[in-house]
C-alpha positions in Angstrom: 121.8 84.4 95.9 123.3 87.8 95.4 125.6 88.8 98.2 127.6 91.9 98.9 130.6 92.3 101.2 131.0 95.2 103.6 133.7 96.8 101.4 131.4 97.0 98.4 128.6 98.3 100.5 131.0 101.0 101.9 131.9 102.0 98.4 128.3 102.2 97.4 127.6 104.5 100.3 130.6 106.7 99.2 129.0 106.9 95.7 131.8 105.0 94.0 130.9 104.5 90.3 132.6 101.1 89.9 130.7 99.8 92.9 127.4 101.0 91.4 128.3 99.3 88.1 129.1 96.1 89.9 125.8 96.3 91.9 123.9 96.9 88.7 125.4 93.9 86.9 124.7 91.7 89.9 121.0 92.7 90.3 119.5 93.9 87.0 118.6 90.4 85.8 117.1 89.5 89.2 114.8 92.6 89.0 113.7 91.8 85.5 112.9 88.2 86.4 111.0 89.4 89.4 108.9 91.9 87.4 108.2 89.4 84.6 107.2 86.7 87.1 104.8 88.9 89.1 103.3 91.7 87.0 103.4 90.8 83.3 103.8 94.4 82.3 105.4 95.7 79.1 109.1 95.6 78.7 109.2 99.4 78.5 107.4 99.7 81.9 109.7 97.2 83.4 112.8 99.1 82.2 111.3 102.3 83.6 110.7 100.8 87.0 114.2 99.4 87.1 115.7 102.7 86.0 113.8 104.5 88.7 114.9 102.0 91.2 118.6 102.6 90.5 118.2 106.3 90.7 116.4 106.0 94.1 118.9 103.4 95.3 121.9 105.5 94.5 120.5 108.3 96.6 119.1 106.1 99.3 122.2 103.9 99.9 123.9 106.9 101.5 121.6 106.4 104.5 122.1 102.7 104.8 123.1 101.7 108.3 125.5 98.8 108.9 123.9 96.0 110.8 120.8 96.0 108.6 120.3 93.3 106.0 121.6 94.9 102.8 119.5 92.6 100.6 116.3 93.5 102.6 117.3 97.2 102.3 117.6 97.3 98.5 114.6 95.0 98.0 112.5 97.4 100.1 113.6 100.3 97.9 112.7 98.2 94.9 109.3 97.3 96.3 108.6 101.0 97.0 109.6 101.8 93.5 107.1 99.3 92.2 104.4 100.7 94.4 105.2 104.2 93.1 104.9 103.0 89.5 101.5 101.4 90.2 100.2 104.5 92.0 101.1 106.6 89.0 99.5 104.1 86.6 96.3 103.5 88.5 94.9 101.3 85.6 97.4 98.7 86.7 96.4 97.1 90.1 98.8 96.7 93.0 97.3 95.1 96.2 98.5 95.8 99.7 101.4 93.8 100.9 99.7 92.8 104.1 96.6 90.6 104.3 93.9 90.6 106.9 94.2 86.9 107.6 97.9 87.2 108.3 97.5 85.5 111.7 95.5 82.6 110.4 96.6 79.3 112.0 99.5 77.7 110.2 98.0 74.2 110.2 94.9 75.5 108.5 96.8 76.6 105.4 98.9 73.5 104.9 98.4 71.3 101.9 99.6 67.7 102.2 102.5 66.3 100.1 100.2 64.3 98.0 98.3 67.4 96.8 101.6 69.1 96.0 102.9 66.0 94.1 99.7 65.9 92.1 99.9 69.6 91.4 103.5 69.3 90.1 102.7 66.2 88.0 100.0 68.0 86.0 101.1 69.2 82.6 100.1 72.8 82.8 100.6 75.0 79.8 102.7 78.1 80.5 99.8 80.3 79.6 97.7 78.7 82.3 100.5 79.2 84.9 100.9 82.8 83.7 97.2 83.5 84.0 97.0 81.9 87.4 100.0 83.8 88.7 98.3 87.1 87.6 95.4 86.3 89.9 97.5 85.7 93.0 97.9 88.3 95.6 101.4 90.0 95.9 102.5 88.0 98.9 101.7 84.7 97.2 103.5 85.8 94.0 106.6 86.8 96.1 106.6 83.4 98.0 106.4 81.4 94.8 109.0 83.6 93.1 111.5 83.4 96.1 110.9 79.6 96.7 110.7 78.2 93.2 112.3 80.7 90.8 115.1 82.1 92.9 115.2 78.8 94.9 115.8 80.6 98.2 115.8 78.8 101.5 113.3 79.5 104.2 115.8 81.5 106.2 116.7 83.6 103.2 113.1 84.4 102.5 112.7 85.3 106.2 115.5 87.8 105.9 114.1 89.3 102.7 110.5 89.6 104.0 111.3 90.4 107.6 108.8 87.6 108.6 109.2 84.7 111.0 109.8 81.1 109.9 106.2 80.2 110.7 104.8 83.1 108.7 106.9 82.3 105.7 106.0 78.6 105.8 102.4 79.6 106.1 102.6 82.1 103.2 104.4 79.5 101.0 101.8 76.9 101.8 98.9 79.3 101.1 100.5 80.4 97.8 100.8 76.9 96.6 97.2 76.1 97.7 95.9 79.2 95.9 98.0 78.4 92.7 96.7 74.9 92.8 93.1 76.0 93.0 93.5 78.5 90.2 95.3 76.0 87.9 92.5 73.4 88.5 89.9 75.9 87.3 92.0 76.8 84.2 93.0 73.2 83.3 
């Protein structure tokens, strides 16, 4: 997990070039992995999005308030940059980040451990996984990315998404369930 100490954050707020270089080096790969795992857009588009993010971040960090989660702060700027890109390029869909069934009962979305074990034991081709991931909603893509690609803990995901433990568990379970259903239809 990428972490930043208060001294580096202070330097970023003061527009220190070395602090921005360090921030860039610590985050650029993470942003490329996120885009590649979620959107399957061209490399040029991904580079444009990330470039726009750093421009917006450099200006926006001046208004960062201590006490906020810094990771959540810059991820919010990143998500907003993604939304802006998809608004400009209306031929590329971007769904709302909130779902109507957000308050669905947690127990109703759980899959049992046997289902998960069977899912993970299947030998899916990368193309099938990529195709199934494209069909997931953005929340589900985020949950799978945070949990299985970045290997974040439940608490870390809660901080990033500003959601409760129960909501994150529900979202992860729902995402796995959706991915399983999609992969079964493609297999």
